[in-house]
C-alpha positions in Angstrom: 44.6 8.0 -34.9 43.8 11.4 -35.7 40.9 10.3 -38.9 39.2 8.9 -35.5 39.4 12.0 -33.5 38.1 13.8 -36.3 35.4 11.4 -37.1 34.3 11.6 -33.0 34.6 15.3 -33.5 32.4 15.8 -36.1 30.0 13.4 -34.3 29.8 15.7 -31.4 29.5 18.8 -33.5 26.3 16.9 -35.1 24.6 15.8 -32.0 25.4 19.5 -30.6 23.6 20.7 -33.6 20.5 18.4 -33.8 20.2 20.2 -29.8 20.8 23.3 -31.0 18.3 22.6 -34.1 16.0 21.3 -31.2 15.7 24.2 -29.1 15.7 26.8 -32.1 12.6 24.9 -33.2 10.8 24.8 -29.9 11.5 28.8 -29.4 10.0 29.0 -33.3 7.0 27.1 -32.4 6.6 28.9 -28.4 7.8 32.3 -28.6 9.1 33.3 -25.0 7.1 36.3 -25.4 4.1 34.3 -26.7 3.2 33.0 -23.2 0.6 30.5 -23.0 -1.6 30.2 -26.4 -4.9 28.8 -25.3 -7.5 26.5 -27.7 -10.3 24.2 -28.1 -11.3 21.2 -29.4 -13.9 21.1 -32.2 -15.7 18.0 -34.0 -17.0 19.9 -36.8 -18.4 15.9 -38.2 -20.4 15.9 -35.7 -22.4 19.1 -35.6 -24.9 20.3 -38.8 -22.4 22.1 -41.2 -24.8 25.3 -40.8 -23.5 25.9 -37.2 -19.8 25.5 -38.1 -19.3 29.5 -39.1 -21.6 30.6 -35.6 -19.3 28.3 -33.5 -15.9 28.6 -34.9 -16.8 32.4 -35.1 -17.8 32.3 -31.2 -14.5 30.4 -30.3 -12.6 33.2 -31.5 -14.8 35.8 -29.8 -14.2 33.8 -26.7 -10.9 34.3 -27.1 -9.5 31.1 -28.1 -6.4 31.3 -30.2 -6.4 28.1 -31.8 -8.2 24.9 -32.7 -8.1 20.8 -32.8 -9.6 18.9 -35.9 -9.7 15.2 -37.2 -8.7 12.8 -34.3 -11.6 10.8 -34.3 -12.9 11.5 -38.2 -11.2 8.7 -39.7 -15.0 7.2 -41.1 -15.5 10.8 -43.1 -12.0 11.2 -44.3 -11.8 8.2 -45.4 -15.2 6.8 -46.3 -14.4 4.0 -48.6 -11.0 1.9 -48.5 -8.7 4.2 -51.0 -11.5 7.0 -51.2 -11.0 10.4 -49.4 -13.0 13.0 -48.4 -11.5 16.3 -47.4 -13.9 18.8 -48.6 -15.5 18.9 -45.5 -12.2 19.4 -43.2 -10.8 21.8 -45.8 -14.3 24.0 -45.1 -13.3 24.0 -41.6 -10.0 24.8 -41.9 -10.9 27.7 -43.8 -13.5 28.9 -41.6 -10.9 28.4 -38.6 -8.4 30.6 -40.6 -11.2 33.0 -41.2 -11.4 33.7 -37.5 -7.9 34.2 -36.3 -7.4 30.2 -35.1 -4.5 28.1 -36.2 -5.6 24.3 -36.3 -4.2 21.5 -34.8 -4.4 18.4 -36.9 -4.6 15.1 -36.0 -3.8 11.7 -37.3 -6.9 9.5 -36.9 -5.5 6.1 -35.6 -7.7 6.2 -32.3 -11.2 5.8 -34.3 -11.0 3.2 -37.2 -14.2 2.8 -39.7 -16.4 0.1 -39.7 -15.2 -1.7 -43.2 -11.2 -1.5 -41.7 -12.2 -3.6 -38.7 -15.0 -6.1 -40.8 -13.0 -6.4 -43.6 -9.5 -7.2 -41.4 -10.8 -8.4 -38.3 -6.8 -9.4 -38.0 -6.6 -5.7 -37.1 -8.5 -5.7 -33.4 -7.5 -6.0 -30.0 -7.8 -9.0 -27.9 -8.0 -8.5 -24.2 -6.6 -10.3 -21.1 -9.9 -12.8 -21.0 -9.1 -13.9 -24.9 -12.2 -11.2 -25.9 -11.5 -10.1 -29.5 -12.3 -6.2 -29.1 -14.9 -5.0 -31.9 -16.3 -1.9 -33.4 -18.0 0.5 -31.5 -15.5 2.1 -29.4 -12.1 3.2 -29.8 -8.8 2.3 -29.8 -9.6 -1.5 -30.3 -7.2 -1.6 -33.2 -4.2 -3.5 -32.7 -0.2 -1.6 -32.9 0.8 -4.9 -33.9 -1.4 -5.6 -36.3 0.3 -5.2 -40.5 -2.7 -4.4 -42.1 -3.4 -1.7 -39.4 0.0 -0.1 -39.8 -0.3 -0.5 -43.8 -3.7 1.1 -43.8 -2.3 3.8 -41.4 0.1 4.4 -43.6 -1.8 5.5 -46.3 -4.7 7.8 -44.4 -1.4 9.8 -42.8 0.3 10.1 -46.2 -2.9 11.6 -47.6 -3.7 13.8 -44.6 -0.2 15.5 -44.4 0.6 15.7 -48.5 -2.9 17.5 -48.3 -1.9 20.0 -45.2 1.9 19.6 -44.4 2.2 22.9 -46.1 -0.4 24.6 -45.2 0.4 27.8 -43.3 -2.6 27.6 -41.3 -1.8 23.8 -39.5 0.2 25.1 -36.8 1.0 21.4 -35.8 0.2 17.4 -35.6 -1.3 15.4 -33.1 -0.8 11.5 -33.6 -3.3 9.2 -32.0 -5.8 10.0 -29.1 -4.1 9.3 -25.3 -2.2 6.1 -27.2 -3.4 3.2 -25.3 -5.8 0.3 -25.3 -7.8 1.6 -22.2 -9.6 -0.5 -20.0 -8.1 -3.2 -22.3 -4.7 -2.0 -21.2 -2.7 -5.1 -22.6 -2.9 -6.3 -26.4 -3.0 -10.5 -26.4 -3.9 -10.9 -29.6 -2.0 -12.9 -32.5 -0.4 -10.1 -34.0 0.9 -8.6 -30.8 2.4 -12.2 -29.9 4.2 -12.4 -33.0 5.5 -9.4 -32.5 6.4 -9.6 -29.0 8.4 -13.0 -30.2 9.9 -11.1 -32.6 11.3 -8.6 -30.0 12.5 -11.0 -28.0 14.5 -12.4 -30.6 15.7 -8.9 -31.2 16.8 -8.8 -27.3 18.2 -12.0 -26.7 19.6 -13.7 -29.8 18.9 -17.3 -28.6 16.3 -19.2 -26.9 19.1 -20.4 -24.1 19.5 -16.6 -23.8 16.4 -15.9 -22.7 15.7 -19.1 -20.5 18.8 -17.6 -18.7 17.4 -14.1 -18.3 13.9 -15.2 -17.4 15.2 -17.8 -15.0 12.6 -21.1 -16.8 14.3 -23.7 -14.9 12.1 -22.3 -11.8 8.9 -24.5 -12.4 10.6 -26.0 -15.5 9.5 -23.1 -17.7 12.2 -23.8 -20.2 11.4 -23.3 -23.8 13.1 -24.9 -26.7 12.4 -22.2 -29.3 11.0 -18.8 -28.8 7.6 -19.5 -31.3 7.0 -21.8 -27.9 6.7 -18.2 -25.9 2.7 -16.6 -25.1 2.2 -13.3 -23.7 2.0 -13.5 -19.7 -1.1 -14.0 -18.9 -2.7 -14.2 -15.6 -5.8 -15.5 -17.0 -4.3 -18.5 -18.5 -2.0 -19.4 -15.3 -3.3 -20.9 -12.4 -0.4 -19.0 -10.5 1.2 -15.5 -11.1 3.3 -15.6 -14.6 7.2 -15.7 -14.9 8.3 -11.9 -12.9 10.9 -11.8 -15.9 8.5 -12.4 -18.8 5.8 -9.8 -17.3 8.5 -7.4 -16.9 9.4 -8.2 -20.7 6.0 -8.1 -22.0 5.5 -4.4 -20.5 8.8 -3.4 -21.8 7.6 -4.2 -25.0 4.3 -2.9 -25.0 5.9 0.4 -24.3 7.8 -0.3 -26.9 5.2 -0.7 -29.2 3.2 1.9 -28.9 6.2 4.2 -29.4 7.1 2.6 -32.3 3.6 2.6 -33.7 3.5 6.4 -32.6 6.9 7.0 -34.5 6.0 4.8 -37.6 3.5 8.0 -38.0 5.6 11.1 -37.0 8.1 9.5 -39.5 5.4 9.5 -42.3 4.2 13.2 -41.4 7.8 14.8 -41.2 8.6 13.1 -44.7 5.9 15.1 -46.2 5.0 18.2 -44.1 6.8 21.6 -43.7 9.6 22.2 -40.8 7.3 25.2 -39.5 4.6 22.4 -38.2 5.6 20.2 -35.1 4.2 16.6 -34.1 3.2 15.2 -31.1 1.0 13.0 -29.5 -1.3 13.4 -26.0 -0.7 10.9 -23.0 -2.4 10.3 -20.4 -0.6 11.3 -17.6 1.3 8.4 -16.3 -0.3 5.7 -18.1 1.2 2.8 -16.9 1.3 0.8 -20.3 3.1 3.8 -22.0 6.9 5.0 -21.7 6.1 8.4 -23.1 10.0 8.9 -22.6 10.4 5.7 -25.6 9.0 8.5 -27.8 11.8 10.2 -29.7 10.5 10.6 -32.8 8.7 13.4 -31.7 9.2 17.5 -31.5 7.3 17.3 -27.9 5.3 15.4 -25.6 1.8 16.0 -24.6 -0.5 15.0 -21.4 -4.3 15.4 -21.0 -5.7 16.8 -17.4 -8.7 15.8 -15.8 -8.2 17.0 -12.3 -11.4 16.2 -10.9 -13.3 13.1 -11.7 -14.3 11.4 -8.4 -10.4 10.2 -7.6 -9.1 13.3 -6.2 -8.5 14.1 -2.3 -7.1 17.5 -2.2 -6.8 19.8 0.7 -10.1 21.2 3.0 -13.8 19.8 3.2 -14.1 20.6 -1.0 -10.4 19.3 -1.9 -12.5 16.5 -4.5 -13.8 19.7 -6.1 -10.0 20.8 -6.4 -7.4 18.2 -6.8 -4.2 18.8 -4.7 -1.0 21.2 -6.5 1.2 18.2 -6.5 -0.9 15.5 -8.3 -1.8 18.0 -10.5 1.9 19.8 -11.4 3.4 16.2 -11.8 2.6 16.0 -15.2 4.0 19.4 -15.9 7.5 18.4 -14.9 7.5 14.9 -16.0 6.6 15.6 -19.6 8.5 18.6 -20.1 11.1 16.8 -19.2 10.9 14.7 -22.1 12.0 17.3 -24.5 12.2 20.8 -22.7 8.5 21.6 -23.8 5.0 20.3 -23.1 1.5 21.4 -23.5 -2.2 20.0 -22.0 -3.8 18.6 -25.0 -6.9 18.3 -23.2 -7.7 19.9 -20.0 -10.8 19.4 -17.9 -13.7 21.8 -18.6 -16.3 21.7 -15.9 -17.8 18.3 -15.2 -16.9 14.8 -16.9 -19.1 11.9 -17.1 -16.7 9.2 -16.9 -15.5 9.1 -13.5 -15.8 7.4 -10.2 -18.2 9.6 -9.6 -18.5 13.3 -11.4 -18.1 16.3 -9.0 -18.5 19.7 -10.2 -15.4 21.8 -10.1 -15.3 24.5 -7.2 -15.8 27.5 -8.6 -12.2 29.3 -9.8 -10.9 25.5 -9.6 -10.8 25.7 -13.5 -9.1 28.8 -13.6 -6.5 27.5 -11.1 -5.7 24.8 -13.2 -5.0 27.2 -16.1 -3.1 29.4 -14.0 -0.8 26.3 -12.7 -0.5 25.2 -16.0 0.8 28.9 -17.0 3.6 29.0 -13.8 4.9 25.5 -14.9 5.6 26.9 -18.3 3.3 25.1 -20.7 3.5 26.1 -24.4 0.0 26.0 -24.7 -3.2 24.2 -22.8 -6.7 23.1 -25.0 -9.9 22.9 -23.6 -11.8 19.6 -24.2 -14.2 20.5 -26.0 -15.7 23.5 -27.2 -19.7 22.1 -27.2 -21.1 19.7 -25.0 -22.1 16.4 -26.6 -25.9 15.5 -27.5 -25.4 12.3 -28.3 -22.4 9.5 -27.7 -20.6 8.2 -25.0 -19.7 11.9 -23.5 -23.0 13.3 -23.5 -22.8 14.4 -19.8 -19.3 15.7 -20.3 -19.2 20.1 -20.3 -18.0 22.1 -22.6 -17.2 25.8 -23.4 -20.8 26.3 -24.1 -23.9 24.3 -22.5 -26.1 22.1 -24.8 -28.0 25.0 -26.4 -24.5 25.7 -28.2 -24.0 29.2 -27.6 -24.4 30.1 -23.7 -20.7 30.0 -22.1 -20.8 27.3 -19.3 -19.6 28.3 -16.0 -16.0 26.6 -16.7 -16.3 28.5 -20.4 -16.5 31.5 -18.3 -13.4 30.8 -16.5 -11.5 29.9 -19.7 -12.5 33.4 -21.3 -11.5 35.3 -17.7 -8.2 33.2 -17.7 -7.4 34.3 -21.4 -8.0 37.9 -20.9 -5.7 38.2 -17.9 -3.2 36.3 -19.6 -3.2 38.6 -22.5 -2.8 41.6 -20.1 0.0 39.9 -18.8 1.5 39.9 -22.0 1.0 43.2 -22.6 3.3 43.9 -19.4 6.4 41.5 -20.0 9.8 41.1 -21.3 10.9 37.9 -21.1 13.9 37.6 -18.0 17.4 37.0 -19.3 18.4 35.2 -16.3 17.3 32.1 -14.2 17.0 33.0 -10.3 19.9 32.1 -8.7 18.0 30.8 -5.6 16.4 28.4 -8.5 19.7 27.0 -9.8 21.4 26.1 -6.7 18.5 24.0 -5.6 17.5 22.3 -9.5 16.9 19.0 -8.4 16.6 15.4 -10.4 14.1 12.5 -10.0 15.8 9.8 -11.9 12.7 7.9 -13.1 11.8 4.6 -14.8 9.1 2.8 -15.9 11.0 -0.3 -15.6 11.4 0.3 -11.8 7.6 0.7 -11.4 6.2 -2.0 -13.3 8.4 -4.3 -11.9 8.3 -3.2 -8.1 4.5 -3.2 -8.1 4.5 -6.6 -10.0 6.4 -8.0 -6.4 4.9 -5.4 -3.6 5.6 -7.7 -0.9 3.5 -5.7 0.5 -0.2 -4.4 -0.5 0.5 -1.0 0.6 3.4 -0.4 -1.9 2.9 1.5 -4.6 6.0 2.4 -6.5 3.7 5.6 -8.6 2.7 6.6 -5.2 6.0 6.3 -3.2 7.9 8.6 -6.0 5.2 11.2 -6.4 5.5 11.3 -2.4 9.4 12.8 -2.9 7.7 14.7 -6.0 6.0 16.7 -3.6 7.9 16.9 -0.9 10.4 19.1 -2.9 7.7 21.0 -4.5 6.5 22.4 -0.7 10.0 23.1 -0.5 10.1 25.2 -3.6 12.6 23.2 -5.5 12.4 23.0 -9.7 12.1 19.2 -10.5 13.0 17.5 -13.5 12.8 13.9 -14.2 15.3 11.8 -16.2 16.6 9.0 -17.3 19.8 7.4 -16.6 21.5 8.7 -19.5 20.4 12.2 -18.6 23.9 14.8 -17.4 23.7 14.6 -13.4 25.8 17.3 -13.3 23.5 19.9 -14.5 21.6 19.5 -10.9 22.9 20.0 -7.3 20.4 17.4 -6.1 19.8 14.3 -7.3 16.6 12.2 -5.8 16.4 8.0 -6.9 12.8 6.6 -5.6 12.7 3.2 -4.8 15.1 2.3 -8.1 15.3 -1.2 -7.7 17.0 -2.0 -11.3 20.9 -1.4 -11.0 23.7 -2.3 -13.1 28.0 -1.3 -12.4 27.3 1.6 -15.0 24.5 3.4 -13.2 25.8 2.8 -9.4 29.3 4.4 -10.7 27.4 7.3 -12.4 25.9 7.7 -9.2 29.2 7.7 -7.1 30.3 9.9 -9.6 27.3 12.3 -8.9 28.4 12.3 -5.3 32.2 12.2 -5.6 31.9 15.6 -7.4 29.5 17.6 -4.9 26.3 16.3 -5.6 23.8 16.1 -2.5 22.6 12.4 -3.7 19.2 11.0 -2.3 18.6 6.9 -2.1 15.1 5.7 -1.0 14.1 2.3 0.0 14.2 -1.1 -2.1 17.4 0.8 -3.8 19.4 -1.8 -5.9 17.6 -4.9 -4.9 18.0 -6.3 -8.3 20.1 -6.2 -11.6 18.4 -4.6 -14.6 17.3 -8.2 -16.0 15.6 -8.2 -12.1 17.8 -10.9 -10.7 18.7 -10.3 -7.3 21.8 -10.2 -6.4 24.3 -13.5 -5.6 25.4 -11.4 -2.4 23.7 -9.5 0.0 20.7 -8.0 0.5 20.9 -4.4 -2.6 24.7 -5.1 -2.3 25.6 -2.3 -4.7 24.5 0.2 -1.8 27.2 -0.8 0.3 29.4 1.1 -1.5 27.9 4.2 -2.6 25.9 4.6 0.3 28.4 2.8 3.4 25.4 0.8 4.3 24.7 -2.9 4.5 21.1 -3.9 4.6 20.1 -6.9 6.8 17.1 -7.2 5.7 13.5 -5.2 5.2 10.2 -5.5 7.2 6.4 -4.8 6.4 4.0 -4.5 9.1 0.0 -5.8 8.5 -2.5 -2.7 7.4 -3.5 -1.8 11.3 -0.4 -2.3 12.9 2.2 0.5 13.1 5.9 0.5 13.9 8.0 3.8 14.9 10.8 5.7 13.7 12.9 8.2 15.8 14.2 11.2 14.6 15.4 14.9 15.7 13.2 13.8 19.0 10.3 12.8 17.5 8.4 9.2 16.7 7.2 8.7 13.2 5.0 6.2 12.0 5.6 3.5 9.3 4.2 -0.1 8.4 4.3 0.2 4.5 7.9 -0.5 3.7 11.2 -0.6 6.6 15.1 -1.4 5.7 17.0 -2.4 8.8 20.1 -1.2 8.2 24.0 -1.8 9.2 26.0 1.6 9.0 29.8 1.2 8.1 32.4 3.0 10.0 32.0 6.8 8.7 28.2 6.7 7.6 26.1 8.3 10.0 23.1 7.2 11.5 20.3 9.7 11.0 17.3 7.9 12.0 16.6 4.1 14.0 14.0 2.0 15.1 11.8 3.1 17.7 10.6 -0.6 18.9 10.0 -3.8 17.0 12.6 -6.6 17.7 15.4 -4.6 16.4 14.9 -1.6 18.2 17.5 1.2 17.7 18.8 -0.1 14.8 19.3 2.4 11.9 16.9 3.5 9.6 18.1 6.5 7.6 21.7 7.3 7.0 24.2 9.2 5.6 27.8 9.1 4.1 30.0 11.7 3.2 31.9 11.1 0.1 34.2 13.7 -2.0 32.5 16.7 -2.2 29.3 15.5 -1.6 27.0 13.7 0.4 24.7 10.1 0.0 21.7 9.9 2.1 19.9 6.8 2.3 16.0 7.0 3.5 15.8 3.1 3.9 11.7 3.6 5.1 8.3 4.6 3.5 5.9 6.4 6.2 2.3 6.8 5.7 2.6 10.5 6.8 5.9 11.1 5.1 6.7 14.0 7.6 9.9 12.1 8.8 11.0 12.0 4.6 10.2 15.6 4.0 12.2 16.6 7.8 15.3 14.9 5.9 14.7 16.2 2.8 14.5 19.8 4.0 17.8 19.2 6.1 19.8 17.7 3.6 19.0 21.0 1.1 19.5 22.9 4.2 22.8 22.0 4.7 24.1 22.0 1.5 22.4 25.7 0.5 23.4 27.0 3.7 19.8 28.8 3.9 17.0 27.8 5.8 14.1 26.0 2.9 10.2 27.6 3.1 8.4 25.2 3.5 5.0 25.6 1.8 1.8 25.1 3.5 -0.7 22.6 2.3 -2.3 23.5 -1.0 -0.2 26.2 -1.6 1.6 26.3 -5.0 4.3 29.0 -6.6 6.0 28.2 -9.7 8.2 30.4 -11.7 8.4 31.2 -15.7 10.5 33.7 -17.5 10.1 36.2 -15.3 6.6 35.7 -13.8 6.3 34.2 -10.5 2.5 32.4 -10.3 1.0 31.1 -6.8 -1.8 28.9 -6.9 -4.1 28.4 -3.8 -5.6 24.6 -4.1 -7.1 24.9 -0.5 -10.3 24.6 -1.0 -11.7 26.0 1.9 -8.4 28.1 3.7 -6.6 31.1 2.3 -3.0 31.1 2.2 -0.6 34.1 2.5 2.4 34.1 0.2 5.3 35.6 1.9 6.8 38.4 -1.1 9.5 40.1 -0.9 10.8 44.4 -0.8 11.0 43.5 -4.7 8.2 42.4 -5.6 5.6 43.9 -8.0 2.0 42.5 -8.0 0.6 42.3 -11.6 -2.3 40.1 -11.1 -3.8 38.9 -7.8 -3.3 39.5 -4.3 -0.9 38.2 -1.8 -4.0 37.1 0.3 -5.1 33.9 -1.8 -8.6 33.0 -1.4 -9.5 29.3 -2.2 -8.7 29.0 -5.9 -7.2 31.9 -5.9 -4.2 32.9 -8.0 -1.6 35.8 -7.9 1.2 36.5 -10.4 4.2 39.0 -9.8 7.7 40.3 -10.8 10.9 40.9 -8.7 
């Protein structure tokens, strides 16, 4: 027994040491006093060699601190199989160092050369229509292909051995936005073989798979694993089995993480501990789960706020985006490892959007300062030069097509870098986190499983799981609440508030953990669709959402949805709020308070929102989703004000406020209206004015 205790104690020390070591590395790589470094992409292989020196010198002259090489250069690094050419890249690294620029080096797996795919066609992905994707773009090779992995291993190892101890290399990016873009999912033979192996490890027997997938429905039952195909809606007359679809999405995310992880492990076997390793995901790209990337030092993302999808606030909101849409990936990706950065930030007009508007003057600077306030370690502009050819000819850079004249976005980058340098000269990192932020610290419980599963069986054409989560995130941000995204294995006790939006897949372990959080004084906020199914996506052989009864003290009688053009009403605090997306009719048990009721429909006066005291905390259940979301905001505000015994300031549309290391940063995303920032008597303005114009920035200390 003593030996067992000793072993356990040693394991605790080891894991504590690993966490401490991670924190030390993050501080070593990104010291607080450096604030936020800013860099820019450059592709030497795409430009005449006699222009490299001019371009890199001008990059440094504009104020950039680092650059970014080689992510799409495989054809130049290995022009023939097994024959490497690093001479040109050495010259580019030399020029960067000569001009005081650090380098982010990239593995080139996103853009394999023609010799690879012609010689080894088994490396190519197949899309949902059964079409094999060909050379001519990027991300067209399969993460599951053994041959593709073999060839990746060789080029990555060669690069790591070449530059792994080069002090001019700041860190490494693996691949580029790992995904298959429009193809999205891979249906190749290699992917199918890997999916089958994944299923064998997960279920161990075909009988277990049949049980969990419910293959007795429609006589789908399998006799062996080799009979299983990738679920494909184009091959079937009706929807594929939802349990098979969920597992295929899980597999795809795991396969992507494994592909990134295997490159990370190759790098770390060869590089100095002074170099970090990351990758950049598109924010919230569905097939991936960035939280699975345990082999990386941290995870970064790409940000393109204005590409014909933004709405924002005011007549020109489409030229700015909204503060919370822009802020979401900062908090999400930072939550994975404790630090993040933007590996690609829009420099101006882009070329690939639904439509491609010019950003509002000042918007690029606004995005940079929001990233700064959100605590980003760095921002890298994509890209320095606007291409003269290729798929992104109309994608702005830091300079115009002449290669030397700063673009409007380039000028805003220059202004921002100068302003951050000035802030740095006045700055001393704060030692303590502000008490008001500590007391309101909030976690959102989030898993891709729930997003995939609920979106596949939406039950209403208006339901969107990611939008649902984002609405709650937006409400929290407007209350100036600091937000982390956490998984089920997180330490919930670090937070005062825990929001669990539409978390459909649960088990007894999670329910007990949530109960413990509330009993010990936490404010637990659950929203509609909670606990509809178990972890295998099966309904409970019990009343709807059975686990909710013990946790929230309510029974769900049933749930309802309305047509697009019809609205029901929910009554709360003397006001009526319209809904038509989703509504659960609740029967609160004794001791559970009804906060809001349905005002009409045949279940008029039935409960829609409830609250239960449990131990030292509370469990609030919001069983309805409204379009305007004003009801949910009011409920959240009430929970926070009651728990904190103080009024909560609600920020007006477009205003965003962040805190980092002693600095407060306000940004006005409203495209047509000024926003006034309420400053305390202790405030000392370092940049800007309290009355923020559209795209205005304010930085202050207290």
